[in-house]
C-alpha positions as CSV (number, residue, x, y, z in Angstrom):
1,M,-4.5,18.9,40.2
2,I,-7.3,16.4,39.7
3,S,-9.7,17.8,42.2
4,K,-12.0,18.8,39.3
5,A,-12.0,15.3,38.1
6,T,-12.5,13.6,41.4
7,K,-15.1,16.0,42.8
8,P,-17.5,17.2,40.2
9,S,-20.3,19.5,41.5
10,E,-23.0,17.9,43.5
11,N,-25.5,19.5,41.1
12,L,-24.0,17.6,38.2
13,L,-24.0,14.3,40.2
14,D,-27.6,14.8,41.1
15,E,-28.5,15.7,37.5
16,L,-26.7,12.5,36.3
17,Q,-28.6,10.3,38.7
18,T,-31.9,11.9,37.7
19,A,-31.1,11.7,34.0
20,L,-30.1,8.0,34.2
21,A,-33.1,7.1,36.4
22,H,-36.0,8.7,34.7
23,G,-34.9,11.7,32.7
24,T,-36.2,12.7,29.3
25,V,-34.2,12.4,26.1
26,A,-33.5,16.1,26.2
27,R,-32.3,15.8,29.8
28,R,-30.0,13.0,28.9
29,V,-28.5,15.0,26.0
30,E,-27.9,18.1,28.2
31,T,-26.3,15.9,30.8
32,L,-24.2,14.2,28.2
33,R,-23.0,17.6,27.0
34,R,-22.0,18.6,30.5
35,V,-20.2,15.3,31.2
36,T,-18.4,15.6,27.9
37,D,-17.2,19.1,28.7
38,L,-16.0,17.9,32.1
39,F,-14.0,15.1,30.6
40,A,-12.6,17.0,27.6
41,N,-11.4,19.9,29.7
42,N,-9.5,17.7,32.2
43,A,-8.7,14.6,30.2
44,V,-4.9,14.9,30.7
45,D,-5.4,14.8,34.5
46,Y,-7.5,11.6,34.7
47,S,-6.1,8.2,35.8
48,E,-7.2,5.1,34.0
49,E,-9.7,4.5,36.8
50,H,-11.3,7.9,36.3
51,V,-11.4,7.3,32.5
52,G,-13.2,4.0,33.2
53,L,-15.8,5.7,35.3
54,F,-16.5,8.2,32.5
55,D,-16.6,5.3,30.1
56,D,-19.5,3.7,32.1
57,V,-21.3,7.0,32.3
58,F,-21.0,7.7,28.6
59,Q,-22.3,4.2,27.8
60,C,-25.4,4.8,29.9
61,L,-26.1,8.3,28.6
62,I,-26.1,7.5,24.9
63,E,-28.9,5.0,25.2
64,Q,-32.1,6.3,23.5
65,I,-30.6,9.6,22.4
66,E,-30.8,11.1,18.9
67,T,-28.1,10.5,16.3
68,S,-27.0,14.1,16.2
69,A,-26.1,14.0,19.9
70,K,-24.0,10.9,19.4
71,A,-22.3,12.4,16.4
72,L,-21.4,15.5,18.5
73,L,-20.0,13.2,21.2
74,A,-17.9,11.4,18.5
75,D,-16.5,14.7,17.2
76,R,-15.6,15.8,20.8
77,L,-13.9,12.5,21.8
78,A,-12.2,11.5,18.5
79,P,-9.1,13.8,18.9
80,I,-8.5,12.9,22.6
81,A,-5.8,10.3,22.8
82,A,-6.9,9.2,26.3
83,A,-10.6,8.9,25.5
84,P,-12.6,6.2,27.2
85,P,-12.0,3.0,25.1
86,K,-15.4,1.4,25.4
87,I,-17.4,4.4,24.2
88,I,-14.9,4.9,21.4
89,R,-15.5,1.3,20.2
90,T,-19.3,1.7,20.6
91,L,-19.3,4.9,18.5
92,A,-17.0,3.4,15.9
93,L,-19.3,0.4,15.4
94,D,-22.3,2.6,14.8
95,D,-24.1,2.0,11.5
96,V,-24.5,5.7,11.0
97,I,-21.4,7.1,9.4
98,E,-21.9,10.6,10.9
99,V,-21.4,8.9,14.3
100,A,-18.7,6.4,13.4
101,G,-16.8,8.6,10.9
102,P,-14.9,10.9,13.3
103,I,-13.8,8.0,15.4
104,L,-12.7,5.8,12.5
105,S,-10.7,8.6,10.8
106,K,-9.1,10.3,13.9
107,S,-9.2,8.3,17.1
108,E,-5.9,6.9,18.2
109,R,-7.7,5.1,21.1
110,L,-9.4,2.7,18.7
111,D,-7.6,-0.6,18.7
112,E,-6.4,-2.4,15.5
113,A,-8.6,-5.4,15.9
114,T,-11.7,-3.3,16.0
115,L,-10.6,-1.3,12.9
116,I,-10.0,-4.5,11.0
117,E,-13.4,-5.9,12.1
118,I,-15.1,-2.8,10.9
119,A,-13.2,-2.7,7.6
120,R,-14.2,-6.3,6.9
121,S,-17.9,-5.9,7.6
122,R,-19.2,-2.3,7.4
123,S,-20.1,0.1,4.6
124,Q,-17.9,1.7,2.0
125,A,-18.4,5.0,3.9
126,H,-16.9,3.4,7.0
127,L,-14.0,2.1,4.9
128,M,-13.4,5.6,3.4
129,A,-13.3,7.1,6.9
130,I,-10.7,4.5,7.9
131,S,-8.6,5.2,4.8
132,L,-8.1,8.7,6.1
133,R,-6.3,7.7,9.3
134,R,-2.9,9.1,9.9
135,V,-1.3,5.6,9.9
136,L,-2.6,2.4,8.3
137,S,-0.9,-0.9,9.1
138,E,-0.3,-3.4,6.3
139,A,-3.0,-5.7,7.7
140,L,-5.6,-2.9,7.7
141,A,-4.5,-1.4,4.4
142,D,-4.8,-4.9,2.8
143,V,-8.4,-5.2,3.9
144,L,-9.2,-1.7,2.5
145,V,-7.6,-2.5,-0.8
146,T,-9.4,-5.8,-1.1
147,R,-12.9,-4.7,0.0
148,G,-12.9,-1.1,-0.9
149,N,-14.5,0.5,-4.0
150,D,-12.5,2.7,-6.4
151,E,-12.7,5.8,-4.1
152,V,-11.6,3.9,-1.0
153,V,-8.7,2.2,-2.8
154,Q,-7.5,5.5,-4.3
155,S,-7.8,7.2,-0.9
156,T,-5.8,4.4,0.8
157,V,-3.1,4.5,-1.9
158,S,-2.8,8.3,-1.7
159,N,-2.4,8.2,2.1
160,P,1.3,8.5,2.8
161,G,0.8,6.8,6.2
162,A,-0.6,3.6,4.6
163,Q,1.8,0.7,4.7
164,L,1.1,-1.4,1.6
165,S,2.3,-5.0,1.4
166,E,4.0,-6.6,-1.6
167,S,0.9,-8.5,-2.5
168,S,-1.3,-5.5,-2.3
169,L,1.1,-3.4,-4.4
170,A,1.3,-6.2,-7.1
171,D,-2.5,-6.4,-7.2
172,L,-2.8,-2.6,-7.4
173,V,-0.3,-2.3,-10.2
174,A,-2.3,-4.9,-12.2
175,R,-5.5,-3.1,-11.5
176,A,-4.0,0.2,-12.6
177,E,-3.8,-1.1,-16.2
178,R,-7.5,-0.4,-16.4
179,D,-7.6,2.7,-14.1
180,D,-5.6,5.8,-15.0
181,N,-6.5,7.5,-11.8
182,L,-5.3,4.6,-9.7
183,A,-2.1,4.4,-11.8
184,A,-1.4,8.1,-11.0
185,C,-2.1,7.5,-7.2
186,I,0.3,4.6,-7.2
187,G,3.0,6.4,-9.2
188,L,3.0,9.3,-6.8
189,R,3.5,7.2,-3.7
190,P,6.7,8.0,-1.9
191,G,9.1,5.1,-1.6
192,L,7.3,2.9,-4.2
193,P,9.6,-0.1,-4.8
194,R,11.3,0.3,-8.1
195,H,10.2,-3.0,-9.7
196,H,6.5,-2.0,-9.1
197,Y,7.2,1.5,-10.5
198,L,8.8,0.1,-13.6
199,K,5.9,-2.3,-14.2
200,L,3.4,0.5,-13.7
201,V,5.3,2.8,-16.2
202,A,5.5,0.0,-18.7
203,K,1.8,-0.7,-18.6
204,A,0.8,2.9,-18.5
205,S,3.0,3.8,-21.4
206,L,1.4,1.1,-23.5
207,S,-2.0,2.4,-22.6
208,V,-1.0,5.9,-23.6
209,R,0.5,4.7,-26.9
210,R,-2.6,2.9,-27.9
211,K,-4.8,5.9,-27.2
212,L,-2.5,8.3,-29.0
213,E,-2.2,6.0,-32.0
214,A,-6.0,5.5,-32.2
215,A,-6.5,9.3,-32.3
216,N,-3.7,9.9,-34.8
217,P,-3.2,6.9,-37.0
218,E,-1.1,8.8,-39.5
219,L,1.4,9.7,-36.8
220,A,1.5,6.2,-35.2
221,E,5.2,5.7,-35.8
222,Q,6.1,9.1,-34.5
223,V,3.8,8.7,-31.5
224,S,5.4,5.4,-30.6
225,S,8.9,6.9,-30.7
226,V,7.9,9.9,-28.5
227,V,6.1,7.7,-25.9
228,Q,9.1,5.4,-25.7
229,E,11.5,8.3,-25.2
230,A,9.2,9.7,-22.5
231,A,9.0,6.4,-20.7
232,Q,12.8,6.1,-20.7
233,R,13.0,9.6,-19.1
234,V,10.5,8.7,-16.5
235,R,12.3,5.5,-15.7
236,A,15.6,7.3,-15.3
237,A,14.0,9.9,-13.0
238,A,12.6,7.1,-10.9
239,M,16.1,5.9,-10.1
240,T,16.4,5.8,-6.3
241,R,19.5,6.0,-4.2
242,Q,19.0,2.4,-3.2
243,T,19.0,1.3,-6.9
244,E,22.1,3.4,-7.6
245,M,23.9,1.8,-4.7
246,A,22.9,-1.7,-5.8
247,R,24.1,-1.1,-9.4
248,A,27.4,0.4,-8.1
249,L,28.0,-2.7,-5.9
250,V,27.4,-5.1,-8.8
251,R,29.6,-3.0,-11.1
252,S,32.4,-3.2,-8.5
253,L,32.0,-6.9,-8.1
254,H,32.1,-7.4,-11.9
255,E,35.1,-5.2,-12.4
256,D,37.0,-7.1,-9.7
257,G,36.1,-10.5,-11.2
258,R,34.0,-11.5,-8.2
259,L,30.6,-11.5,-9.9
260,N,29.4,-15.0,-10.8
261,E,26.4,-17.1,-11.0
262,T,26.6,-18.0,-7.3
263,Q,26.5,-14.4,-6.3
264,V,23.6,-13.5,-8.5
265,T,21.7,-16.5,-7.2
266,A,22.4,-15.3,-3.6
267,F,21.0,-11.9,-4.5
268,A,17.8,-13.5,-5.8
269,E,17.3,-15.7,-2.8
270,Q,17.7,-12.7,-0.6
271,G,14.9,-10.9,-2.4
272,K,17.3,-8.2,-3.8
273,F,15.7,-7.2,-7.2
274,D,18.1,-4.4,-8.2
275,E,21.2,-6.4,-7.4
276,T,19.8,-9.5,-9.2
277,N,18.8,-7.5,-12.3
278,A,22.2,-5.7,-12.5
279,G,24.1,-9.0,-11.9
280,L,22.1,-10.8,-14.6
281,A,22.7,-8.0,-17.0
282,A,26.4,-8.0,-16.4
283,L,26.7,-11.8,-16.9
284,A,24.6,-11.6,-20.1
285,G,26.5,-8.7,-21.4
286,V,23.6,-6.3,-21.8
287,S,22.7,-2.9,-20.2
288,V,20.7,-2.9,-17.0
289,E,17.9,-1.2,-18.8
290,V,17.5,-4.0,-21.3
291,A,17.6,-6.6,-18.5
292,E,15.2,-4.5,-16.5
293,N,12.6,-4.5,-19.3
294,M,12.9,-8.2,-19.7
295,M,12.7,-8.9,-16.0
296,I,9.4,-7.0,-15.5
297,E,7.6,-8.7,-18.4
298,S,4.6,-10.7,-17.3
299,R,6.0,-13.9,-18.8
300,N,9.2,-15.7,-17.7
301,E,10.8,-16.0,-21.2
302,G,12.8,-12.8,-20.8
303,V,14.5,-14.1,-17.6
304,M,15.3,-17.4,-19.3
305,I,16.8,-15.7,-22.4
306,L,19.1,-13.6,-20.2
307,A,20.1,-16.6,-18.0
308,K,20.8,-18.8,-21.0
309,V,23.0,-16.2,-22.6
310,A,24.8,-15.9,-19.2
311,G,25.3,-19.6,-19.1
312,M,23.4,-20.1,-15.8
313,S,22.2,-23.4,-14.5
314,W,18.5,-24.2,-13.8
315,P,18.7,-23.8,-10.0
316,S,19.8,-20.2,-10.4
317,V,17.1,-19.5,-13.0
318,R,14.5,-21.0,-10.6
319,A,15.7,-18.6,-7.8
320,I,15.3,-15.6,-10.1
321,I,11.8,-16.7,-11.3
322,A,10.8,-17.3,-7.7
323,L,11.9,-13.7,-6.8
324,R,9.9,-12.3,-9.7
325,E,6.8,-14.2,-8.7
326,K,7.2,-13.2,-5.0
327,L,7.5,-9.5,-5.9
328,S,4.6,-9.5,-8.4
329,G,2.3,-11.5,-6.2
330,G,1.8,-14.1,-9.0
331,S,0.4,-17.6,-8.6
332,Q,2.5,-20.6,-8.1
333,M,4.4,-21.5,-11.2
334,D,4.9,-24.9,-12.8
335,M,8.6,-25.1,-12.2
336,L,9.0,-28.5,-13.9
337,A,7.5,-27.2,-17.1
338,L,9.7,-24.1,-16.9
339,R,12.7,-26.2,-16.3
340,D,12.0,-28.3,-19.4
341,T,11.5,-25.1,-21.4
342,Y,14.8,-23.7,-20.2
343,E,16.8,-26.8,-20.8
344,A,15.4,-27.1,-24.4
345,L,16.3,-23.4,-25.1
346,R,19.3,-23.2,-27.3
347,S,22.0,-20.7,-26.5
348,S,22.1,-19.5,-30.1
349,T,18.4,-18.8,-30.1
350,A,18.7,-16.9,-26.8
351,Q,21.4,-14.8,-28.3
352,Q,19.2,-13.9,-31.3
353,V,16.3,-12.9,-29.2
354,L,18.5,-10.8,-27.0
355,R,19.9,-9.0,-30.0
356,F,16.3,-8.3,-31.0
357,H,15.6,-6.8,-27.6
358,R,18.8,-4.6,-27.8
359,M,17.8,-3.4,-31.3
360,Q,14.3,-2.4,-30.0
361,Q,15.8,-0.2,-27.3
362,G,18.7,1.0,-29.4
363,T,21.4,-0.2,-26.9
364,P,24.6,-2.0,-27.7
365,A,26.0,-5.0,-26.0
366,E,28.1,-4.3,-22.9
């Protein structure tokens, strides 16, 4: 089966030796084409040893040849899963994007370490090519989001195979406040965690409201009402099966009398946003929607208001705040200052503020 691989024609062997020894550039290019054809047509039949031999030949042949020939080689080798690894790396590291691009965007033979190395050091065109890969690991996607320009970031976010870390998502949602195109890309991502989606919608709806009110000042009150209603519909549509199950669990615990501060604290420590939010809402006697809006605020006052109404102790509040900061990718909080603020907060004051929040959203106490 591999006779073609192990015994290429003597003419080709002679041509290869001549081209490597003292052939012209044109002779090298023609020999490169013939060797590429030989490899591509029989790649599935070659052992690793054979692939290694081809690797050495390719490395020698691409010396002192024109860019167009290397670009053609990259196009031919990029889709081949068993392509020679050294020449794949050489082509990927090329400064010319026409050469590197096909490898960066398609080759599954290119290792993760090389991809990250290129993403950290090469041009935006190289980063754009990487962003088009079928699968992007968290580590690689993080580099693209950090170093990439707007086009690279949007391409990465729009790639369903990109695995975005919590910190990258938090950073992207914050950046989306100033970039409607990015906001749309993030919002359309399948499986976007609900807390990020809610924060994205909250920020986007505020941006839309300001633009509409500026264009129609006489209709400001009507516009505000319409935007709020639309945001509520979008938020309801974003309800995932996971969120529904979390709320059902908490509702069952509450109805059975098994929901308490200890359980909500455990949810927070386990990083369960939906369960924590629903549990806190139940203990505070408000709807999950009211609690959700207060939980995704940029400041921690909303959480402390809910917790004070629920009669929770500071260690529990600290666990919920830590969960919020972890999910949003925020900086380290001054917990001592927050503790002093929480302990100084009166329950009557918290009740008044919570009533105000319910009035704003038109929801009664539960």
